[in-house]
DRENMAR-794981 format. One record per residue (C-alpha): residue number from 1; z, x, y. Coordinates in Angstrom, 2 decimals, decimal comma, always signed. Layout:
! DRENMAR-794981
[NUM [Z X Y]]
...
END
This chain:
! DRENMAR-794981
[1 [+75,97 +47,57 -62,59]]
[2 [+73,97 +44,28 -61,99]]
[3 [+71,91 +42,52 -64,46]]
[4 [+68,93 +43,73 -63,12]]
[5 [+69,86 +47,17 -63,51]]
[6 [+71,29 +46,52 -67,19]]
[7 [+67,85 +44,91 -68,15]]
[8 [+66,03 +48,52 -66,17]]
[9 [+68,69 +50,65 -68,05]]
[10 [+67,72 +48,93 -71,67]]
[11 [+63,62 +49,03 -70,73]]
[12 [+64,46 +52,81 -69,74]]
[13 [+66,18 +53,55 -73,05]]
[14 [+63,82 +51,71 -75,25]]
[15 [+60,51 +53,92 -73,37]]
[16 [+62,67 +56,98 -74,74]]
[17 [+63,00 +55,53 -78,02]]
[18 [+59,43 +54,65 -78,56]]
[19 [+58,21 +57,97 -77,39]]
[20 [+60,40 +59,35 -80,41]]
[21 [+59,10 +57,13 -82,81]]
[22 [+55,71 +57,69 -82,41]]
[23 [+56,01 +60,88 -83,87]]
[24 [+57,45 +59,49 -87,20]]
[25 [+55,28 +60,01 -89,96]]
[26 [+55,24 +57,32 -93,10]]
[27 [+57,69 +58,31 -94,78]]
[28 [+60,33 +59,00 -92,44]]
[29 [+59,49 +54,75 -91,15]]
[30 [+59,49 +53,87 -94,53]]
[31 [+63,21 +55,40 -94,98]]
[32 [+64,46 +54,38 -92,23]]
[33 [+63,30 +50,54 -93,32]]
[34 [+64,63 +51,25 -96,40]]
[35 [+68,41 +52,08 -95,58]]
[36 [+67,93 +49,55 -92,79]]
[37 [+67,45 +46,72 -96,08]]
[38 [+70,26 +48,58 -97,69]]
[39 [+72,50 +48,54 -94,72]]
[40 [+72,24 +44,30 -94,81]]
[41 [+72,57 +44,15 -98,14]]
[42 [+76,03 +46,08 -97,95]]
[43 [+76,96 +44,11 -95,00]]
[44 [+76,27 +40,69 -96,19]]
[45 [+79,73 +39,11 -95,86]]
[46 [+79,67 +40,43 -92,56]]
[47 [+76,70 +38,97 -91,66]]
[48 [+77,77 +35,54 -93,01]]
[49 [+81,00 +35,40 -91,40]]
[50 [+79,47 +36,11 -87,97]]
[51 [+77,24 +33,44 -89,09]]
[52 [+79,82 +31,24 -89,92]]
[53 [+80,92 +31,43 -86,34]]
[54 [+77,75 +30,75 -85,29]]
[55 [+77,69 +27,36 -87,14]]
[56 [+80,51 +25,78 -86,27]]
[57 [+79,90 +26,60 -82,50]]
[58 [+76,67 +24,46 -83,02]]
[59 [+77,99 +22,21 -84,66]]
[60 [+80,67 +21,40 -82,10]]
[61 [+77,80 +21,39 -79,63]]
[62 [+75,84 +18,73 -80,90]]
[63 [+72,65 +20,79 -82,06]]
[64 [+70,08 +18,71 -83,88]]
[65 [+70,02 +18,92 -87,98]]
[66 [+66,63 +20,99 -87,48]]
[67 [+68,05 +23,56 -84,96]]
[68 [+71,27 +23,96 -87,61]]
[69 [+68,93 +24,30 -90,39]]
[70 [+66,98 +27,79 -88,30]]
[71 [+70,10 +29,30 -87,38]]
[72 [+71,78 +29,32 -91,22]]
[73 [+71,89 +32,15 -93,12]]
[74 [+72,42 +31,48 -96,78]]
[75 [+73,40 +34,31 -99,46]]
[76 [+69,57 +33,53 -100,12]]
[77 [+68,24 +33,83 -96,59]]
[78 [+69,90 +37,22 -96,15]]
[79 [+69,20 +38,19 -99,11]]
[80 [+64,90 +37,60 -98,39]]
[81 [+66,05 +39,06 -95,42]]
[82 [+66,42 +42,41 -96,74]]
[83 [+63,78 +41,83 -99,78]]
[84 [+61,28 +41,51 -96,43]]
[85 [+62,44 +44,73 -95,06]]
[86 [+61,72 +47,05 -98,28]]
[87 [+58,28 +44,77 -98,68]]
[88 [+57,42 +46,04 -95,26]]
[89 [+58,82 +49,80 -95,97]]
[90 [+55,93 +50,06 -98,48]]
[91 [+53,29 +48,45 -97,02]]
[92 [+50,63 +50,80 -95,65]]
[93 [+51,19 +52,48 -92,32]]
[94 [+48,66 +51,40 -89,57]]
[95 [+49,48 +53,98 -86,57]]
[96 [+47,36 +56,78 -86,24]]
[97 [+44,48 +55,69 -88,31]]
[98 [+41,12 +55,92 -87,32]]
[99 [+39,30 +52,45 -87,11]]
[100 [+36,02 +54,31 -86,28]]
[101 [+33,83 +57,59 -85,31]]
[102 [+30,44 +58,73 -84,18]]
[103 [+28,79 +61,85 -82,17]]
[104 [+26,56 +61,39 -79,13]]
[105 [+23,56 +62,41 -78,27]]
[106 [+25,21 +65,46 -76,30]]
[107 [+27,99 +66,43 -78,86]]
[108 [+30,78 +64,25 -78,18]]
[109 [+32,65 +63,50 -81,16]]
[110 [+34,63 +60,41 -80,43]]
[111 [+37,17 +58,93 -82,09]]
[112 [+38,48 +55,40 -81,73]]
[113 [+42,40 +55,64 -83,28]]
[114 [+45,34 +53,28 -83,51]]
[115 [+48,36 +53,83 -81,67]]
[116 [+51,78 +51,28 -80,90]]
[117 [+51,48 +49,12 -78,55]]
[118 [+54,93 +50,95 -77,15]]
[119 [+58,07 +48,61 -76,08]]
[120 [+58,03 +45,25 -77,65]]
[121 [+60,65 +42,51 -75,79]]
[122 [+61,03 +39,25 -78,63]]
[123 [+62,90 +36,56 -76,80]]
[124 [+64,36 +33,71 -79,61]]
[125 [+66,09 +30,65 -80,67]]
[126 [+68,30 +29,83 -83,54]]
[127 [+66,63 +31,91 -86,29]]
[128 [+68,66 +35,00 -87,08]]
[129 [+66,18 +36,48 -89,29]]
[130 [+63,69 +36,95 -86,87]]
[131 [+66,43 +39,81 -85,86]]
[132 [+65,75 +41,66 -89,10]]
[133 [+61,26 +40,70 -88,90]]
[134 [+60,58 +41,77 -85,44]]
[135 [+62,97 +45,07 -85,60]]
[136 [+60,83 +46,42 -89,24]]
[137 [+57,49 +45,42 -88,21]]
[138 [+58,21 +47,11 -84,83]]
[139 [+59,37 +50,21 -86,62]]
[140 [+57,10 +49,97 -88,89]]
[141 [+54,22 +50,47 -86,47]]
[142 [+56,86 +52,52 -84,50]]
[143 [+56,92 +50,31 -81,66]]
[144 [+60,22 +50,19 -79,57]]
[145 [+61,73 +46,54 -79,43]]
[146 [+64,59 +44,68 -77,37]]
[147 [+65,80 +41,85 -78,52]]
[148 [+67,01 +38,78 -77,09]]
[149 [+68,18 +35,83 -79,31]]
[150 [+70,02 +32,40 -77,92]]
[151 [+73,29 +32,15 -77,72]]
[152 [+73,67 +29,84 -80,99]]
[153 [+73,14 +33,15 -83,21]]
[154 [+74,69 +35,67 -81,25]]
[155 [+77,20 +36,34 -83,59]]
[156 [+74,58 +36,61 -86,11]]
[157 [+72,42 +38,47 -84,41]]
[158 [+74,74 +41,06 -83,29]]
[159 [+76,03 +41,21 -87,56]]
[160 [+72,44 +41,83 -88,18]]
[161 [+71,70 +44,35 -85,71]]
[162 [+74,62 +46,58 -85,95]]
[163 [+73,82 +46,73 -89,45]]
[164 [+70,13 +47,84 -89,19]]
[165 [+70,59 +50,57 -86,35]]
[166 [+73,91 +51,79 -88,73]]
[167 [+71,34 +52,12 -91,62]]
[168 [+68,18 +52,73 -89,73]]
[169 [+70,07 +55,74 -87,66]]
[170 [+71,23 +57,53 -90,73]]
[171 [+68,26 +58,07 -92,00]]
[172 [+66,47 +59,34 -89,02]]
[173 [+65,97 +56,40 -86,11]]
[174 [+66,04 +57,48 -83,09]]
[175 [+68,91 +55,55 -80,70]]
[176 [+67,72 +52,83 -78,75]]
[177 [+64,98 +51,84 -80,82]]
[178 [+66,33 +48,32 -81,67]]
[179 [+67,89 +47,34 -78,39]]
[180 [+69,55 +43,67 -78,48]]
[181 [+70,61 +42,27 -75,54]]
[182 [+74,20 +41,62 -75,56]]
[183 [+74,45 +38,65 -72,54]]
[184 [+73,60 +35,22 -73,49]]
[185 [+72,90 +34,63 -69,20]]
[186 [+69,43 +33,32 -69,11]]
[187 [+68,89 +35,50 -65,83]]
[188 [+68,78 +38,26 -68,38]]
[189 [+65,26 +36,66 -69,59]]
[190 [+63,61 +36,42 -66,04]]
[191 [+64,83 +40,18 -65,91]]
[192 [+63,61 +41,34 -69,18]]
[193 [+59,91 +39,70 -68,76]]
[194 [+59,66 +41,02 -65,77]]
[195 [+60,23 +44,84 -66,57]]
[196 [+56,59 +45,98 -65,73]]
[197 [+56,10 +49,79 -66,54]]
[198 [+58,81 +49,16 -69,34]]
[199 [+58,11 +46,70 -71,33]]
[200 [+54,37 +46,70 -72,72]]
[201 [+54,37 +43,18 -74,44]]
[202 [+56,56 +40,14 -74,69]]
[203 [+56,40 +37,64 -77,47]]
[204 [+58,63 +34,38 -77,11]]
[205 [+59,42 +32,03 -80,45]]
[206 [+61,27 +29,15 -80,04]]
[207 [+60,98 +25,62 -78,20]]
[208 [+57,83 +24,92 -75,63]]
[209 [+60,87 +24,97 -72,96]]
[210 [+61,35 +28,28 -73,41]]
[211 [+57,68 +29,97 -73,74]]
[212 [+56,85 +28,24 -70,70]]
[213 [+59,94 +29,61 -69,10]]
[214 [+58,70 +33,18 -70,57]]
[215 [+54,96 +32,90 -69,39]]
[216 [+56,05 +31,39 -65,94]]
[217 [+58,35 +34,49 -65,06]]
[218 [+56,49 +37,23 -66,72]]
[219 [+55,11 +39,78 -65,41]]
[220 [+54,06 +41,67 -68,59]]
[221 [+51,54 +40,69 -70,87]]
[222 [+53,02 +37,53 -73,11]]
[223 [+51,75 +36,30 -76,79]]
[224 [+52,86 +32,75 -77,57]]
[225 [+52,59 +29,28 -79,35]]
[226 [+53,94 +26,70 -76,83]]
[227 [+54,46 +23,93 -80,69]]
[228 [+52,83 +23,49 -83,84]]
[229 [+51,16 +19,73 -83,87]]
[230 [+49,53 +20,35 -87,55]]
[231 [+46,90 +18,01 -88,61]]
[232 [+46,05 +17,22 -91,92]]
[233 [+42,71 +15,44 -92,45]]
[234 [+42,34 +13,83 -95,89]]
[235 [+38,16 +13,15 -96,41]]
[236 [+36,34 +10,29 -97,81]]
[237 [+35,56 +12,75 -100,79]]
[238 [+39,36 +13,87 -100,82]]
[239 [+41,90 +14,53 -104,45]]
[240 [+44,37 +11,79 -103,93]]
[241 [+46,90 +13,33 -106,10]]
[242 [+46,34 +16,88 -104,45]]
[243 [+46,34 +15,11 -100,74]]
[244 [+49,38 +13,16 -101,67]]
[245 [+51,50 +16,13 -102,94]]
[246 [+49,93 +18,59 -100,17]]
[247 [+50,87 +16,03 -97,34]]
[248 [+54,42 +15,91 -99,36]]
[249 [+54,75 +19,19 -98,95]]
[250 [+53,71 +20,08 -95,24]]
[251 [+55,94 +17,39 -94,06]]
[252 [+58,99 +17,17 -95,92]]
[253 [+59,87 +21,08 -97,24]]
[254 [+60,94 +21,98 -93,58]]
[255 [+59,92 +19,48 -91,29]]
[256 [+61,98 +21,32 -88,33]]
[257 [+59,41 +24,62 -88,60]]
[258 [+56,44 +25,13 -86,44]]
[259 [+53,84 +24,81 -89,90]]
[260 [+55,18 +21,71 -90,81]]
[261 [+52,49 +18,84 -90,61]]
[262 [+52,88 +16,11 -87,73]]
[263 [+49,89 +14,05 -87,82]]
[264 [+47,90 +12,73 -91,07]]
[265 [+44,20 +11,47 -89,95]]
[266 [+42,90 +8,93 -93,01]]
[267 [+39,05 +8,62 -93,36]]
[268 [+38,41 +4,53 -93,40]]
[269 [+37,29 +4,50 -96,80]]
[270 [+39,78 +5,68 -98,11]]
[271 [+42,38 +4,16 -96,10]]
[272 [+43,35 +0,82 -98,07]]
[273 [+43,77 +2,71 -100,82]]
[274 [+45,44 +5,94 -99,64]]
[275 [+47,93 +4,83 -96,79]]
[276 [+49,64 +3,03 -98,82]]
[277 [+50,08 +5,20 -101,53]]
[278 [+51,08 +8,17 -99,00]]
[279 [+53,52 +5,81 -97,24]]
[280 [+55,67 +4,74 -100,06]]
[281 [+55,48 +8,40 -100,95]]
[282 [+56,52 +9,45 -97,68]]
[283 [+59,16 +6,40 -97,34]]
[284 [+61,21 +7,60 -100,35]]
[285 [+61,47 +11,21 -98,57]]
[286 [+63,05 +9,39 -95,32]]
[287 [+59,84 +9,88 -93,19]]
[288 [+59,66 +7,75 -90,27]]
[289 [+56,03 +6,71 -89,92]]
[290 [+54,39 +6,02 -86,72]]
[291 [+50,83 +4,78 -86,74]]
[292 [+47,56 +3,35 -85,23]]
[293 [+46,35 -0,19 -85,63]]
[294 [+44,50 +0,08 -88,80]]
[295 [+47,38 +2,24 -90,27]]
[296 [+49,87 -0,45 -89,21]]
[297 [+47,60 -3,37 -91,21]]
[298 [+47,68 -1,70 -94,50]]
[299 [+51,40 -1,25 -95,09]]
[300 [+54,34 -2,63 -93,43]]
[301 [+55,92 +0,84 -93,28]]
[302 [+54,30 +2,20 -90,44]]
[303 [+55,40 +0,86 -86,95]]
[304 [+52,92 +0,94 -83,84]]
[305 [+52,54 +5,06 -82,82]]
[306 [+52,49 +5,29 -78,53]]
[307 [+49,78 +7,32 -76,95]]
[308 [+52,69 +10,30 -76,47]]
[309 [+52,52 +10,25 -80,52]]
[310 [+49,30 +11,57 -81,08]]
[311 [+50,59 +15,03 -79,19]]
[312 [+54,11 +15,08 -80,04]]
[313 [+55,73 +17,68 -82,27]]
[314 [+58,81 +15,76 -83,91]]
[315 [+60,38 +18,76 -85,65]]
[316 [+61,45 +16,37 -88,29]]
[317 [+60,77 +13,39 -90,46]]
[318 [+58,39 +11,95 -88,42]]
[319 [+54,62 +11,83 -89,18]]
[320 [+52,00 +9,86 -86,93]]
[321 [+48,89 +8,38 -89,03]]
[322 [+45,56 +7,79 -87,75]]
[323 [+42,54 +5,99 -89,38]]
[324 [+39,21 +7,88 -88,64]]
[325 [+34,93 +7,37 -89,06]]
[326 [+34,29 +10,59 -90,23]]
[327 [+34,84 +14,41 -90,31]]
[328 [+33,70 +14,68 -86,89]]
[329 [+35,98 +12,16 -85,63]]
[330 [+38,75 +13,98 -86,90]]
[331 [+37,82 +17,48 -85,71]]
[332 [+37,78 +15,70 -82,18]]
[333 [+40,93 +14,26 -82,32]]
[334 [+42,44 +17,48 -83,84]]
[335 [+40,75 +19,39 -80,57]]
[336 [+41,92 +16,92 -78,23]]
[337 [+45,75 +16,50 -79,72]]
[338 [+46,40 +19,18 -81,49]]
[339 [+48,39 +22,50 -80,72]]
[340 [+45,38 +24,87 -82,18]]
[341 [+47,97 +26,13 -84,31]]
[342 [+47,18 +25,08 -88,37]]
[343 [+44,88 +22,48 -89,28]]
[344 [+43,44 +21,06 -92,59]]
[345 [+41,35 +19,03 -94,39]]
[346 [+41,59 +17,77 -97,91]]
[347 [+38,12 +17,11 -99,47]]
[348 [+35,83 +17,45 -102,58]]
[349 [+33,00 +17,98 -100,42]]
[350 [+32,03 +21,85 -99,41]]
[351 [+29,63 +20,61 -96,49]]
[352 [+33,10 +18,37 -95,14]]
[353 [+35,29 +21,68 -95,41]]
[354 [+32,16 +23,69 -93,34]]
[355 [+31,86 +21,52 -91,00]]
[356 [+35,80 +20,98 -90,72]]
[357 [+36,38 +24,51 -90,55]]
[358 [+33,72 +25,85 -88,43]]
[359 [+34,74 +23,46 -85,69]]
[360 [+38,47 +22,93 -85,41]]
[361 [+39,49 +25,43 -82,81]]
[362 [+42,82 +26,38 -84,54]]
[363 [+44,43 +30,23 -85,10]]
[364 [+44,37 +28,78 -89,00]]
[365 [+42,48 +26,27 -90,77]]
[366 [+42,70 +24,88 -94,07]]
[367 [+40,71 +23,68 -96,87]]
[368 [+42,86 +21,82 -99,35]]
[369 [+45,95 +23,79 -99,07]]
[370 [+49,18 +22,58 -97,13]]
[371 [+49,68 +23,66 -93,82]]
[372 [+53,35 +25,77 -94,36]]
[373 [+50,95 +28,86 -95,18]]
[374 [+50,71 +29,52 -91,74]]
[375 [+53,33 +32,78 -92,19]]
[376 [+53,02 +36,42 -92,24]]
[377 [+54,97 +36,72 -95,54]]
[378 [+52,75 +34,10 -97,22]]
[379 [+49,56 +35,91 -95,90]]
[380 [+50,56 +39,09 -97,30]]
[381 [+51,84 +40,79 -93,76]]
[382 [+55,11 +41,34 -95,63]]
[383 [+56,79 +39,73 -92,55]]
[384 [+55,23 +38,38 -88,90]]
[385 [+56,48 +38,94 -85,27]]
[386 [+55,40 +35,83 -84,55]]
[387 [+52,23 +32,94 -84,41]]
[388 [+49,65 +33,21 -81,89]]
[389 [+47,72 +30,20 -80,50]]
[390 [+45,81 +32,70 -78,48]]
[391 [+42,83 +34,57 -78,43]]
[392 [+43,36 +37,62 -77,07]]
[393 [+45,03 +40,07 -78,64]]
[394 [+46,09 +38,08 -81,59]]
[395 [+45,73 +35,32 -83,10]]
[396 [+47,63 +33,67 -86,28]]
[397 [+50,43 +35,00 -87,74]]
[398 [+50,99 +38,59 -86,17]]
[399 [+51,76 +41,35 -88,81]]
[400 [+51,00 +44,92 -88,55]]
[401 [+47,41 +45,12 -87,65]]
[402 [+48,67 +42,99 -84,49]]
[403 [+51,30 +45,32 -83,88]]
[404 [+49,22 +48,03 -83,25]]
[405 [+46,33 +48,89 -80,38]]
[406 [+43,96 +51,65 -79,91]]
[407 [+42,56 +54,66 -77,84]]
[408 [+39,78 +56,73 -77,90]]
[409 [+40,00 +60,28 -78,65]]
[410 [+37,02 +62,61 -77,66]]
[411 [+36,57 +66,08 -78,47]]
[412 [+33,55 +68,37 -76,95]]
[413 [+32,70 +71,87 -76,36]]
[414 [+32,23 +72,14 -73,11]]
[415 [+30,00 +69,53 -72,40]]
[416 [+29,76 +67,72 -68,54]]
[417 [+28,11 +65,08 -67,11]]
[418 [+24,94 +65,01 -65,53]]
END
């Protein structure tokens, strides 16, 4: 069997499974997800052993520390993965719900009803927990899912998928509702995203290079974000202590994720006070600071930034700093250099906050909070299947609502169009 034939077979099995999933009731899906969570808990040691194999190979291959952090499945992360499945299990079912209904003058009764998308392919790197997050959200919304993880997490992904399928099928999960592409051949991605008529939606999660490769080869719709160049703007009316705390959290808690802050903009009226304080605090945490001419003049802890720094996604303990004259200047900088992911303003001024949130063209905009909250779990979605910076069909963290579409059901009693 050729690779193309193998991918077509996976696609056909997924379509068949999606039709069976669409018939499952809310209680059955809840039971399946609970069983999947229980299987992950009972197979914790097997998952850790598989992950240890992946980590060893990754270290030998010289993967950078942010990638190793994403790859590692600690006991706490495995517990969180199982807990996420349980949380999703009890969320309100989104499929088969009437969004709106109305009656036309001719007596036709029209209903707009949510339905599953069908077959969703997830292509991702490093983070094995995506395997559980993606599968659980898809099953809850009655979508079949095809998973294609990176070669660096191959054993972890296999162990997690095996546990979920065993647990789920014992509770009534249709076979092939969750499929993991076994091959690590990159050509499999090209074949998978070309399955027009079998795959309804592709979601790539990983580095910019992976996402662009998916978009360039896809023949089916793709929802994505290329990178997370997140900004925090410290306004002239900001609470200094709050701003320092938020920036430290947004940069240092997990620097290798897409919602970590990469740039800080500071109003010129407070720059002389704020920037040295920020530099002292972040330097103590090992953060390398790069800044514009004004920022560099205020502290020796900042070295000159290049033009490339303003649009770079570091995914590391590096931060670019710039002094700006106004909220408007901050907005213009963000809209020019940002990635439309997550951006924040720290301010005590309601007017400044309103101007910022209205004018910044990003999926998530914050006032006085860390960008690290851009996450399906933190938004109360249970988990997320990804974050979109597109404007169609979804934007921001994608949870259950974003994994359904709709159709119109029209009832009549013999009407014909004249």
